Kinemage of the C-alpha trace (Angstrom):
@kinemage 1
@onewidth
@group {chain A} dominant
@subgroup {mainchain}
@vectorlist {calphas} color= white
{ca met a 1} P -8.381 90.906 -61.504
{ca tyr a 2} L -5.071 90.638 -63.494
{ca lys a 3} L -2.938 93.706 -62.311
{ca tyr a 4} L 0.325 95.073 -63.988
{ca asp a 5} L 3.811 94.192 -62.471
{ca thr a 6} L 6.702 96.683 -63.421
{ca tyr a 7} L 7.300 95.085 -66.797
{ca asp a 8} L 3.463 95.388 -68.202
{ca gln a 9} L 3.613 99.454 -66.547
{ca ala a 10} L 7.276 99.858 -68.618
{ca met a 11} L 5.926 98.120 -71.996
{ca val a 12} L 2.832 100.239 -71.889
{ca asp a 13} L 4.717 103.905 -70.877
{ca ala a 14} L 7.374 103.036 -73.951
{ca arg a 15} L 4.288 102.384 -76.050
{ca val a 16} L 2.644 106.009 -75.546
{ca glu a 17} L 5.977 107.541 -75.638
{ca glu a 18} L 6.674 106.359 -78.837
{ca phe a 19} L 3.801 107.103 -80.186
{ca arg a 20} L 3.507 110.296 -79.379
{ca asp a 21} L 7.022 110.763 -81.287
{ca gln a 22} L 4.843 109.328 -84.248
{ca ala a 23} L 2.095 111.624 -83.826
{ca arg a 24} L 3.975 114.508 -83.415
{ca arg a 25} L 5.528 113.484 -86.799
{ca arg a 26} L 2.692 113.238 -88.409
{ca leu a 27} L 1.189 117.121 -87.047
{ca glu a 28} L 4.462 118.460 -88.400
{ca gly a 29} L 4.249 117.069 -92.054
{ca lys a 30} L 7.103 114.811 -91.414
{ca leu a 31} L 4.933 111.505 -91.838
{ca thr a 32} L 2.648 111.000 -94.714
{ca glu a 33} L -0.800 109.339 -93.603
{ca asp a 34} L -0.033 106.485 -95.777
{ca gln a 35} L 3.440 106.143 -93.439
{ca phe a 36} L 1.419 106.956 -90.252
{ca lys a 37} L -1.598 104.680 -90.791
{ca pro a 38} L 0.117 101.345 -89.533
{ca leu a 39} L 1.457 103.296 -86.807
{ca arg a 40} L -1.775 104.543 -85.699
{ca leu a 41} L -3.386 101.638 -86.051
{ca met a 42} L -1.425 99.248 -84.195
{ca asn a 43} L -2.383 101.821 -81.055
{ca gly a 44} L -5.992 101.512 -81.791
{ca leu a 45} L -6.417 105.023 -83.796
{ca tyr a 46} L -8.744 105.107 -86.882
{ca leu a 47} L -9.921 107.930 -89.120
{ca gln a 48} L -13.671 107.550 -89.960
{ca leu a 49} L -15.751 109.531 -91.252
{ca his a 50} L -15.848 112.714 -89.256
{ca ala a 51} L -12.941 112.455 -87.023
{ca tyr a 52} L -10.344 110.132 -85.181
{ca met a 53} L -11.800 107.164 -83.427
{ca leu a 54} L -9.851 105.652 -80.656
{ca arg a 55} L -10.550 101.775 -79.539
{ca val a 56} L -9.300 100.968 -76.285
{ca ala a 57} L -8.684 97.413 -74.925
{ca ile a 58} L -10.608 95.890 -72.052
{ca pro a 59} L -9.012 92.449 -71.677
{ca tyr a 60} L -11.697 89.377 -71.508
{ca gly a 61} L -13.896 92.821 -70.759
{ca thr a 62} L -13.041 92.953 -67.214
{ca leu a 63} L -12.167 96.395 -64.999
{ca asp a 64} L -12.608 98.296 -61.730
{ca ser a 65} L -14.174 101.246 -60.844
{ca arg a 66} L -11.133 103.050 -61.192
{ca gln a 67} L -10.786 101.933 -64.765
{ca met a 68} L -14.127 102.855 -65.204
{ca his a 69} L -13.904 106.436 -63.943
{ca ala a 70} L -10.667 106.962 -65.970
{ca leu a 71} L -12.875 106.011 -69.238
{ca ala a 72} L -15.166 108.627 -68.175
{ca asp a 73} L -12.825 111.380 -67.743
{ca ile a 74} L -11.732 110.536 -71.336
{ca ala a 75} L -14.569 110.592 -72.513
{ca asp a 76} L -15.225 114.442 -70.786
{ca lys a 77} L -11.957 115.513 -71.907
{ca tyr a 78} L -11.226 114.419 -74.969
{ca asp a 79} L -14.642 113.216 -76.660
{ca arg a 80} L -18.298 114.259 -76.522
{ca gly a 81} L -19.520 112.849 -73.185
{ca tyr a 82} L -19.231 109.480 -73.768
{ca gly a 83} L -18.147 106.376 -74.984
{ca his a 84} L -19.756 103.061 -77.356
{ca phe a 85} L -18.963 99.848 -75.768
{ca thr a 86} L -18.193 97.042 -78.882
{ca thr a 87} L -18.876 93.407 -79.118
{ca arg a 88} L -15.206 92.772 -78.457
{ca gln a 89} L -15.374 93.921 -74.996
{ca asn a 90} L -13.573 97.054 -75.952
{ca ile a 91} L -14.614 100.755 -75.868
{ca gln a 92} L -14.220 103.445 -78.571
{ca tyr a 93} L -14.528 107.145 -78.568
{ca asn a 94} L -15.713 108.563 -81.995
{ca trp a 95} L -14.791 112.020 -81.670
{ca ile a 96} L -10.812 112.177 -81.251
{ca arg a 97} L -8.206 115.010 -82.179
{ca leu a 98} L -5.123 113.847 -83.350
{ca glu a 99} L -3.549 116.329 -81.079
{ca asp a 100} L -4.634 114.221 -78.156
{ca ala a 101} L -4.372 110.852 -79.065
{ca ala a 102} L -0.803 110.726 -77.093
{ca asp a 103} L -2.146 112.192 -73.828
{ca ile a 104} L -5.171 109.906 -73.819
{ca leu a 105} L -2.748 106.787 -73.836
{ca ala a 106} L -0.922 108.447 -71.112
{ca asp a 107} L -3.868 108.673 -69.042
{ca leu a 108} L -5.432 105.000 -70.017
{ca ala a 109} L -1.450 103.609 -68.810
{ca lys a 110} L -1.651 105.578 -65.688
{ca val a 111} L -5.111 102.949 -64.611
{ca glu a 112} L -3.460 100.042 -66.097
{ca met a 113} L -5.122 100.282 -69.456
{ca his a 114} L -3.998 100.866 -73.338
{ca ala a 115} L -5.212 100.561 -76.649
{ca ile a 116} L -2.264 98.492 -78.287
{ca gln a 117} L -3.559 95.753 -80.825
{ca thr a 118} L -7.269 96.740 -81.079
{ca ser a 119} L -6.436 96.831 -84.436
{ca gly a 120} L -4.320 96.260 -87.688
{ca asn a 121} L -3.306 92.651 -89.305
{ca cys a 122} L -2.271 91.190 -85.562
{ca ile a 123} L -3.765 89.205 -82.478
{ca arg a 124} L -6.785 91.576 -81.150
{ca asn a 125} L -8.100 91.966 -77.704
{ca ile a 126} L -8.596 88.577 -76.124
{ca ser a 127} L -12.455 88.188 -75.468
{ca ser a 128} L -14.131 85.669 -73.218
{ca asp a 129} L -17.447 84.836 -71.410
{ca his a 130} L -18.928 87.956 -69.460
{ca phe a 131} L -19.793 85.734 -66.805
{ca ala a 132} L -16.457 84.381 -66.425
{ca gly a 133} L -15.645 83.363 -62.921
{ca ala a 134} L -19.478 84.138 -61.611
{ca ala a 135} L -21.242 81.409 -63.575
{ca ala a 136} L -22.152 78.187 -62.381
{ca asp a 137} L -22.125 75.869 -65.323
{ca glu a 138} L -18.028 76.748 -66.243
{ca val a 139} L -15.547 74.177 -65.113
{ca val a 140} L -12.866 76.997 -64.152
{ca asp a 141} L -12.708 80.471 -64.742
{ca pro a 142} L -11.334 80.806 -68.185
{ca arg a 143} L -9.625 84.361 -67.704
{ca pro a 144} L -6.238 83.568 -66.628
{ca tyr a 145} L -6.039 81.471 -69.664
{ca ala a 146} L -6.933 84.484 -71.608
{ca glu a 147} L -4.840 87.126 -69.897
{ca leu a 148} L -1.765 83.870 -70.598
{ca leu a 149} L -2.800 84.371 -74.164
{ca arg a 150} L -2.656 88.007 -74.012
{ca gln a 151} L 0.643 88.498 -72.650
{ca trp a 152} L 1.910 85.985 -75.227
{ca ser a 153} L 0.494 87.784 -78.027
{ca ser a 154} L 1.020 91.667 -77.260
{ca phe a 155} L 3.924 92.606 -79.390
{ca his a 156} L 4.766 88.966 -80.462
{ca pro a 157} L 7.245 89.730 -83.340
{ca glu a 158} L 6.187 86.898 -85.430
{ca phe a 159} L 2.530 87.674 -85.416
{ca ser a 160} L 2.723 91.466 -85.486
{ca tyr a 161} L 2.178 91.864 -89.023
{ca leu a 162} L -0.414 88.897 -89.835
{ca pro a 163} L -1.744 88.341 -93.562
{ca arg a 164} L -5.202 89.896 -91.439
{ca lys a 165} L -6.448 90.650 -88.573
{ca phe a 166} L -6.912 87.989 -85.942
{ca lys a 167} L -9.089 87.404 -83.144
{ca ile a 168} L -9.330 85.135 -80.088
{ca ala a 169} L -12.211 84.069 -77.628
{ca val a 170} L -11.596 81.844 -74.371
{ca ile a 171} L -14.765 80.258 -72.639
{ca ala a 172} L -15.282 76.890 -70.173
{ca ser a 173} L -18.635 75.785 -70.349
{ca asp a 174} L -20.777 74.395 -72.810
{ca thr a 175} L -22.983 76.999 -72.922
{ca asp a 176} L -21.347 79.823 -75.714
{ca arg a 177} L -21.479 83.478 -74.374
{ca ala a 178} L -18.899 85.142 -76.418
{ca ala a 179} L -19.647 83.871 -80.065
{ca met a 180} L -16.674 81.451 -79.516
{ca arg a 181} L -17.219 79.338 -83.035
{ca leu a 182} L -17.292 82.564 -85.050
{ca his a 183} L -13.802 83.643 -83.946
{ca asp a 184} L -10.232 82.651 -85.948
{ca ile a 185} L -9.679 80.687 -82.936
{ca gly a 186} L -11.900 79.781 -80.469
{ca ile a 187} L -10.855 77.978 -76.945
{ca gln a 188} L -13.313 75.976 -74.810
{ca ile a 189} L -11.753 74.784 -71.570
{ca val a 190} L -13.203 71.240 -71.007
{ca gln a 191} L -12.717 68.692 -68.514
{ca asn a 192} L -12.198 64.796 -69.536
{ca asp a 193} L -13.717 61.677 -67.945
{ca ala a 194} L -10.753 61.621 -65.591
{ca gly a 195} L -11.141 65.104 -64.095
{ca glu a 196} L -8.471 66.666 -66.234
{ca leu a 197} L -8.514 69.960 -67.924
{ca gly a 198} L -7.979 70.991 -71.326
{ca ala a 199} L -8.544 73.134 -74.536
{ca ala a 200} L -10.697 72.339 -77.261
{ca phe a 201} L -9.516 74.301 -80.814
{ca tyr a 202} L -11.915 75.660 -82.883
{ca val a 203} L -10.001 77.345 -85.817
{ca gly a 204} L -11.585 79.195 -89.131
{ca gly a 205} L -14.709 80.869 -87.848
{ca gly a 206} L -16.016 84.168 -88.819
{ca met a 207} L -18.124 87.002 -90.228
{ca gly a 208} L -17.862 89.379 -92.788
{ca arg a 209} L -18.446 89.105 -96.551
{ca thr a 210} L -17.900 84.904 -96.231
{ca pro a 211} L -19.040 83.837 -92.579
{ca met a 212} L -18.005 80.641 -91.851
{ca ile a 213} L -18.281 78.329 -88.578
{ca ala a 214} L -15.130 77.304 -86.946
{ca pro a 215} L -14.462 73.595 -87.137
{ca cys a 216} L -13.240 71.488 -84.048
{ca ile a 217} L -9.736 70.505 -84.892
{ca asn a 218} L -8.363 68.993 -81.704
{ca asp a 219} L -10.908 68.359 -78.961
{ca phe a 220} L -7.941 68.279 -75.922
{ca val a 221} L -4.939 69.878 -75.837
{ca pro a 222} L -3.324 69.589 -72.220
{ca leu a 223} L -3.605 73.205 -70.784
{ca asp a 224} L 0.091 73.372 -70.109
{ca arg a 225} L 0.505 73.373 -73.801
{ca leu a 226} L -2.435 75.551 -75.013
{ca val a 227} L -0.272 78.236 -75.975
{ca thr a 228} L 2.270 76.360 -77.770
{ca tyr a 229} L -0.844 75.021 -79.808
{ca ala a 230} L -2.158 78.428 -80.342
{ca glu a 231} L 1.342 79.184 -81.484
{ca ala a 232} L 1.222 76.204 -83.979
{ca cys a 233} L -2.177 77.179 -85.162
{ca leu a 234} L -0.748 80.840 -85.850
{ca arg a 235} L 2.429 79.733 -87.598
{ca val a 236} L 0.705 77.580 -90.289
{ca tyr a 237} L -1.828 80.592 -90.724
{ca asn a 238} L 1.058 82.694 -91.131
{ca arg a 239} L 2.867 80.702 -93.536
{ca tyr a 240} L 0.176 80.144 -95.676
{ca gly a 241} L -2.372 82.854 -95.628
{ca arg a 242} L -3.290 85.067 -98.561
{ca arg a 243} L -1.575 88.216 -98.361
{ca asp a 244} L -2.311 89.450 -102.000
{ca asn a 245} L -6.432 89.704 -101.192
{ca lys a 246} L -7.521 90.727 -98.554
{ca tyr a 247} L -11.297 89.593 -98.500
{ca lys a 248} L -9.447 86.197 -99.012
{ca ala a 249} L -6.796 86.571 -96.186
{ca arg a 250} L -8.341 85.563 -93.154
{ca ile a 251} L -7.739 82.094 -91.617
{ca lys a 252} L -11.353 80.834 -92.118
{ca ile a 253} L -10.107 81.078 -95.916
{ca leu a 254} L -7.186 79.069 -95.265
{ca val a 255} L -9.068 76.454 -93.560
{ca his a 256} L -11.591 76.242 -96.015
{ca glu a 257} L -9.455 75.759 -98.967
{ca leu a 258} L -6.998 73.573 -97.226
{ca gly a 259} L -9.722 71.357 -95.390
{ca ala a 260} L -9.946 71.069 -91.613
{ca glu a 261} L -8.265 67.930 -91.932
{ca glu a 262} L -5.222 69.030 -93.709
{ca tyr a 263} L -4.725 72.155 -91.773
{ca thr a 264} L -5.015 70.126 -88.567
{ca arg a 265} L -2.426 67.749 -90.038
{ca gln a 266} L 0.051 70.900 -90.632
{ca val a 267} L -0.685 72.359 -87.244
{ca glu a 268} L 0.105 69.195 -85.646
{ca glu a 269} L 3.155 68.918 -87.381
{ca glu a 270} L 4.209 72.522 -86.356
{ca phe a 271} L 3.304 71.256 -82.629
{ca ala a 272} L 5.630 68.402 -82.979
{ca his a 273} L 8.255 70.892 -84.073
{ca leu a 274} L 8.034 73.379 -81.543
{ca leu a 275} L 8.013 70.605 -78.859
{ca glu a 276} L 11.209 68.894 -80.293
{ca gln a 277} L 12.717 72.520 -80.389
{ca gly a 278} L 12.219 72.984 -76.643
{ca val a 279} L 9.853 75.487 -76.774
{ca glu a 280} L 8.343 75.506 -73.129
{ca pro a 281} L 4.854 76.827 -72.383
{ca pro a 282} L 5.054 79.502 -69.856
{ca phe a 283} L 3.066 77.297 -67.227
{ca ala a 284} L 5.051 79.448 -64.205
{ca glu a 285} L 3.355 82.308 -65.358
{ca leu a 286} L -0.140 80.904 -65.658
{ca glu a 287} L 0.087 79.868 -61.834
{ca arg a 288} L 1.340 83.595 -60.924
{ca ile a 289} L -1.705 85.162 -63.092
{ca arg a 290} L -4.279 82.612 -61.552
{ca thr a 291} L -3.808 84.711 -57.858
{ca phe a 292} L -5.059 87.553 -59.447
{ca phe a 293} L -8.545 85.854 -60.113
{ca glu a 294} L -9.224 84.169 -57.007
{ca asp a 295} L -12.982 84.650 -55.906
{ca pro a 296} L -14.238 87.575 -53.972
{ca leu a 297} L -14.876 86.598 -50.167
{ca phe a 298} L -18.281 85.645 -50.732
{ca glu a 299} L -20.651 86.052 -47.386
{ca ala a 300} L -21.458 82.176 -46.534
{ca asp a 301} L -25.053 82.931 -45.521
{ca ala a 302} L -25.967 85.332 -47.757
{ca ser a 303} L -29.999 85.646 -48.387
{ca ser a 304} L -31.488 84.513 -51.326
{ca asp a 305} L -34.935 86.227 -50.169
{ca ile a 306} L -35.836 88.766 -52.970
{ca asp a 307} L -38.788 91.172 -52.057
{ca arg a 308} L -40.745 90.903 -55.506
{ca ser a 309} L -43.898 93.309 -54.282
{ca asp a 310} L -42.568 96.246 -56.708
{ca pro a 311} L -43.604 95.078 -60.313
{ca asp a 312} L -40.835 96.929 -62.323
{ca phe a 313} L -38.108 95.516 -60.315
{ca ala a 314} L -39.293 91.998 -59.795
{ca leu a 315} L -39.572 92.538 -63.851
{ca trp a 316} L -36.056 93.612 -63.846
{ca val a 317} L -34.476 90.843 -61.799
{ca asp a 318} L -36.442 88.062 -63.735
{ca arg a 319} L -34.979 89.510 -67.216
{ca asn a 320} L -31.625 91.112 -66.264
{ca thr a 321} L -29.726 88.914 -63.415
{ca val a 322} L -28.200 85.436 -64.080
{ca ala a 323} L -27.494 82.522 -61.730
{ca his a 324} L -24.699 82.639 -59.658
{ca lys a 325} L -22.009 80.264 -58.288
{ca ala a 326} L -22.266 81.489 -54.833
{ca asn a 327} L -25.803 80.989 -53.002
{ca gly a 328} L -27.532 84.483 -52.046
{ca tyr a 329} L -25.409 86.289 -55.634
{ca val a 330} L -26.345 86.728 -59.273
{ca ser a 331} L -24.925 88.687 -61.684
{ca ala a 332} L -26.778 92.058 -62.482
{ca val a 333} L -27.190 93.365 -66.084
{ca ile a 334} L -26.719 96.907 -66.782
{ca ser a 335} L -28.931 97.585 -69.973
{ca leu a 336} L -26.701 100.038 -72.611
{ca lys a 337} L -30.108 99.785 -74.816
{ca pro a 338} L -32.765 101.902 -73.459
{ca val a 339} L -35.661 102.204 -75.699
{ca gly a 340} L -34.879 104.853 -78.438
{ca gly a 341} L -31.303 104.742 -77.561
{ca ile a 342} L -28.168 103.894 -79.156
{ca pro a 343} L -26.772 100.424 -78.190
{ca gly a 344} L -23.686 100.472 -76.334
{ca asp a 345} L -23.549 104.030 -75.728
{ca ala a 346} L -22.994 105.264 -72.459
{ca thr a 347} L -22.437 109.135 -71.273
{ca ala a 348} L -19.885 109.890 -68.662
{ca glu a 349} L -22.239 110.653 -65.905
{ca gln a 350} L -23.605 106.842 -66.167
{ca met a 351} L -19.861 105.264 -66.520
{ca arg a 352} L -19.117 106.802 -63.226
{ca leu a 353} L -22.242 105.668 -61.701
{ca met a 354} L -21.418 102.188 -63.160
{ca ala a 355} L -18.227 102.491 -61.190
{ca asp a 356} L -19.514 103.236 -58.265
{ca leu a 357} L -22.075 100.892 -57.970
{ca ala a 358} L -19.735 98.178 -58.839
{ca lys a 359} L -17.809 99.659 -55.806
{ca asp a 360} L -20.414 99.257 -53.513
{ca tyr a 361} L -22.213 96.476 -54.664
{ca ser a 362} L -19.929 94.172 -57.122
{ca phe a 363} L -16.538 93.432 -55.341
{ca asp a 364} L -15.094 96.703 -57.464
{ca glu a 365} L -15.250 94.692 -60.593
{ca leu a 366} L -17.467 95.739 -64.040
{ca arg a 367} L -17.303 93.501 -67.155
{ca val a 368} L -18.174 94.833 -70.605
{ca met a 369} L -20.560 92.316 -72.137
{ca his a 370} L -20.561 90.941 -75.503
{ca thr a 371} L -23.845 91.797 -76.254
{ca gln a 372} L -22.937 96.167 -75.509
{ca asn a 373} L -23.920 95.980 -72.007
{ca ile a 374} L -22.097 95.940 -68.579
{ca val a 375} L -22.706 93.369 -66.167
{ca leu a 376} L -21.934 93.565 -62.363
{ca pro a 377} L -20.873 89.843 -62.010
{ca his a 378} L -21.024 89.661 -58.007
{ca val a 379} L -23.943 91.446 -56.135
{ca arg a 380} L -25.821 89.887 -53.298
{ca lys a 381} L -29.533 89.673 -53.915
{ca ala a 382} L -30.049 91.564 -50.713
{ca asp a 383} L -28.569 94.352 -52.390
{ca leu a 384} L -30.680 94.331 -56.157
{ca his a 385} L -33.037 96.668 -54.840
{ca ala a 386} L -30.845 99.253 -53.884
{ca leu a 387} L -28.733 98.634 -57.086
{ca trp a 388} L -31.829 98.702 -59.518
{ca thr a 389} L -33.361 101.843 -58.209
{ca ala a 390} L -30.219 103.991 -58.467
{ca leu a 391} L -29.475 102.285 -62.516
{ca asp a 392} L -33.485 103.169 -63.167
{ca glu a 393} L -33.025 106.672 -61.811
{ca ala a 394} L -30.237 106.862 -64.386
{ca gly a 395} L -31.948 105.778 -67.409
{ca leu a 396} L -29.718 102.471 -66.987
{ca gly a 397} L -32.304 100.145 -65.927
{ca ala a 398} L -34.181 98.663 -69.032
{ca pro a 399} L -35.087 94.911 -68.149
{ca asn a 400} L -34.518 94.001 -71.536
{ca leu a 401} L -31.645 91.176 -71.405
{ca asp a 402} L -31.730 88.986 -74.405
{ca thr a 403} L -35.217 90.678 -76.076
{ca val a 404} L -35.950 91.956 -79.156
{ca glu a 405} L -34.807 95.676 -77.711
{ca asp a 406} L -31.303 94.111 -76.702
{ca ile a 407} L -30.066 94.737 -79.880
{ca ile a 408} L -26.558 94.515 -81.398
{ca ala a 409} L -25.471 97.263 -83.796
{ca cys a 410} L -22.774 98.528 -85.195
{ca pro a 411} L -22.101 102.533 -85.427
{ca gly a 412} L -22.920 102.352 -89.445
{ca leu a 413} L -22.714 105.287 -91.589
{ca asp a 414} L -23.037 107.650 -89.052
{ca tyr a 415} L -19.515 107.323 -87.956
{ca cys a 416} L -17.659 104.589 -89.945
{ca ser a 417} L -16.145 105.028 -93.085
{ca leu a 418} L -16.713 101.025 -94.388
{ca ala a 419} L -20.105 101.404 -93.872
{ca asn a 420} L -22.976 101.646 -96.475
{ca ala a 421} L -25.789 102.532 -94.281
{ca arg a 422} L -26.991 103.730 -91.403
{ca ser a 423} L -27.085 100.949 -88.145
{ca ile a 424} L -28.308 103.149 -85.542
{ca pro a 425} L -31.668 104.788 -86.204
{ca val a 426} L -32.894 101.514 -87.514
{ca ala a 427} L -31.960 99.880 -83.881
{ca gln a 428} L -33.833 103.077 -82.467
{ca arg a 429} L -36.943 102.581 -84.662
{ca ile a 430} L -37.151 98.668 -83.930
{ca ser a 431} L -36.848 98.889 -79.847
{ca glu a 432} L -39.913 102.156 -79.894
{ca arg a 433} L -42.144 99.924 -82.523
{ca phe a 434} L -41.833 96.800 -79.481
{ca ala a 435} L -41.758 99.484 -76.655
{ca lys a 436} L -44.945 100.894 -77.947
{ca thr a 437} L -46.803 97.719 -79.520
{ca gly a 438} L -46.093 95.640 -75.831
{ca lys a 439} L -44.514 92.759 -77.717
{ca thr a 440} L -41.371 92.529 -76.061
{ca glu a 441} L -42.773 90.502 -73.453
{ca thr a 442} L -44.570 87.994 -75.341
{ca leu a 443} L -41.709 87.570 -77.816
{ca gly a 444} L -39.310 86.157 -74.883
{ca gln a 445} L -35.662 85.318 -75.848
{ca leu a 446} L -35.007 87.149 -79.642
{ca lys a 447} L -31.435 88.329 -80.300
{ca leu a 448} L -31.614 90.836 -83.356
{ca lys a 449} L -28.244 92.027 -84.477
{ca ile a 450} L -27.725 95.008 -87.258
{ca ser a 451} L -24.649 95.655 -89.504
{ca gly a 452} L -24.203 98.935 -91.734
{ca cys a 453} L -21.813 97.255 -94.082
{ca ile a 454} L -20.808 93.270 -94.623
{ca asn a 455} L -18.034 93.785 -92.476
{ca ala a 456} L -20.302 92.478 -89.892
{ca cys a 457} L -19.496 94.445 -87.072
{ca gly a 458} L -23.145 94.138 -85.612
{ca his a 459} L -22.715 90.178 -86.249
{ca his a 460} L -26.001 90.160 -88.287
{ca his a 461} L -25.243 86.680 -89.612
{ca ala a 462} L -25.613 85.324 -85.932
{ca gly a 463} L -29.195 86.839 -85.195
{ca his a 464} L -32.036 85.138 -84.930
{ca ile a 465} L -32.945 88.083 -87.054
{ca gly a 466} L -30.160 89.794 -88.416
{ca ile a 467} L -30.363 93.208 -90.546
{ca leu a 468} L -27.569 94.220 -92.938
{ca gly a 469} L -27.452 97.348 -94.690
{ca val a 470} L -26.293 97.923 -98.184
{ca asp a 471} L -25.897 100.639 -100.817
{ca arg a 472} L -28.753 100.163 -103.488
{ca lys a 473} L -27.278 102.881 -106.261
{ca gly a 474} L -26.828 105.405 -103.834
{ca val a 475} L -29.585 104.640 -101.261
{ca glu a 476} L -29.896 102.993 -98.122
{ca asn a 477} L -31.006 99.149 -98.592
{ca tyr a 478} L -31.651 96.397 -95.589
{ca gln a 479} L -31.581 92.786 -96.094
{ca leu a 480} L -33.297 90.610 -93.549
{ca leu a 481} L -32.212 87.332 -92.453
{ca leu a 482} L -33.747 84.749 -90.245
{ca gly a 483} L -32.143 81.968 -88.176
{ca gly a 484} L -28.118 82.800 -87.007
{ca ser a 485} L -26.947 82.302 -83.870
{ca glu a 486} L -24.027 82.651 -82.212
{ca ala a 487} L -24.399 80.403 -78.927
{ca glu a 488} L -23.950 76.806 -78.706
{ca asp a 489} L -26.330 76.072 -81.091
{ca val a 490} L -24.257 77.966 -83.707
{ca ser a 491} L -25.796 78.924 -87.246
{ca leu a 492} L -25.663 81.243 -89.842
{ca ala a 493} L -28.607 83.460 -90.972
{ca lys a 494} L -29.750 83.019 -94.519
{ca ile a 495} L -31.308 86.170 -96.315
{ca thr a 496} L -35.280 86.335 -96.698
{ca gly a 497} L -35.569 88.103 -100.247
{ca pro a 498} L -35.388 91.459 -101.561
{ca gly a 499} L -34.457 94.461 -99.362
{ca phe a 500} L -36.255 97.317 -97.199
{ca asp a 501} L -35.725 100.993 -96.960
{ca glu a 502} L -35.084 102.297 -93.678
{ca his a 503} L -39.021 102.363 -92.642
{ca gly a 504} L -39.835 99.076 -94.299
{ca ile a 505} L -37.380 96.879 -92.332
{ca val a 506} L -39.002 97.910 -89.164
{ca asp a 507} L -42.332 96.910 -90.169
{ca ala a 508} L -40.595 93.438 -92.226
{ca val a 509} L -38.859 92.906 -88.333
{ca glu a 510} L -42.698 93.151 -86.815
{ca thr a 511} L -44.249 91.010 -89.659
{ca val a 512} L -41.888 87.807 -88.681
{ca thr a 513} L -42.513 88.269 -85.474
{ca thr a 514} L -46.336 88.205 -86.121
{ca val a 515} L -45.315 84.887 -88.200
{ca tyr a 516} L -43.627 83.417 -85.129
{ca glu a 517} L -46.440 84.177 -82.299
{ca arg a 518} L -48.703 82.483 -84.603
{ca glu a 519} L -47.112 79.339 -85.478
{ca arg a 520} L -44.790 78.907 -82.665
{ca glu a 521} L -45.309 75.816 -79.969
{ca asp a 522} L -44.745 76.099 -76.407
{ca gly a 523} L -41.741 76.915 -75.040
{ca glu a 524} L -40.252 77.767 -78.574
{ca arg a 525} L -37.731 80.586 -78.807
{ca phe a 526} L -37.994 82.767 -82.405
{ca leu a 527} L -35.071 80.348 -83.267
{ca asp a 528} L -36.643 76.732 -82.749
{ca thr a 529} L -39.501 77.872 -84.196
{ca tyr a 530} L -37.776 79.003 -87.289
{ca arg a 531} L -35.776 75.898 -87.501
{ca arg a 532} L -38.696 73.975 -87.558
{ca ile a 533} L -41.288 75.569 -89.967
{ca gly a 534} L -38.264 77.148 -92.240
{ca met a 535} L -37.852 80.095 -94.103
{ca asn a 536} L -41.216 79.538 -96.244
{ca pro a 537} L -43.698 81.035 -94.067
{ca phe a 538} L -42.004 84.248 -93.045
{ca lys a 539} L -41.067 84.852 -96.921
{ca glu a 540} L -44.936 84.810 -97.463
{ca ala a 541} L -45.995 87.362 -94.999
{ca leu a 542} L -42.740 89.522 -96.562
{ca tyr a 543} L -43.181 89.472 -100.271
{ca gly a 544} L -46.610 87.194 -100.668
């Protein structure tokens, strides 16, 4: 994983002291909240319903045991003993005092971490495939390219005040595990017939109140021009993106209104202009960065045998481990979705355990997953039983990856000042319902996502089953959506009809799964059956 050089460390340390002075002036009344707001947002500090919330960047989701221990210490020292892992591979703390914020940033800087550009109208944390560097199907590890983009975009003067927030994802396989086409810019590292590597650029995706799937504007940009091409994409957006209406300020609106063809023409024109001006991509820097992402020293003769005599362990292996590029290894997913739990939450004690297990069993490396879980990317099959035993004892051994219990949910109205409805209680009740009925096993892959408002932080548009919380004359109401996907078969879910109350939405989810069980053909996922039979059978069962 990437390690700070002296420049990186100096940059982060300087930002800590700058923010410490800003926070002091706010506390002394020398800055109004309106004056302070843009300053705190550029350092990841939100003012939520009950307290400040701090969002910490975990670039492309990669961290080591030292950093995870530091996150646990922050949870204990400054919060209420836990943190919340997000779909953008960050961590959030929900109970922060402004008086402590600069000290937290200083503690983060000691372990090569920060909260820079985790909020505000700038380029946010660069996300990637959580199995990067371990996946058997990738053409190359995408993280060096994500790191290059992170360095290029941090404090970029031209893109510090964009029309709206901006999100980039980088993957390197045909299997999309990062919702790449639902980003402002999605980049897939690809290989052409000649064996050369390049980047396919998808621009103009996003969720929120106007969900859109990004079109491909260039299917092969040479990798030594990747940053320059990204700069051209952003320049066109920064030039023409709307600043008079925040609801129409995202790049997806610009691409839609211009049309993908015209937007692409302008990007290509800007790209040519940059090259004519002698803007050179930092290819030497990419070569330096690559050295930090070399493969661990895998055992050449690691055994592939797994003792499956314990049925609980065997179920966890089947559900929560993923094939690895090295023989005798797997990527092991640690579920942060226990039955009745809060999706994405981990206590300080659990963070410390995960850190220690990563050091013992995964070459001192962890990943925050897009699905709000944690993965140990490089685990010997021979170590799986010992790993699972430790996880199970700590309440981290739920065997539910990609099942109806593996719910993505935003914090909702329990914490967020923008939310219209609670997400957490709905997620808890759904996981409890399906665990009780025993249907989780029979339903197979079923991705359920919940948002507490139209901003879609829970990615409800991309759920096989999506739930959107809305306000109906002061009462929480939940719309049910079907047919979404954030994977390579990307699609946007559609609303079934009138919404439900908090208890009715749980019944509604069970109803649509009953229709699926009745109608599915051999080998079909819920999404496959929905696409084959359409919405009507589900609507009839829901509304009569």
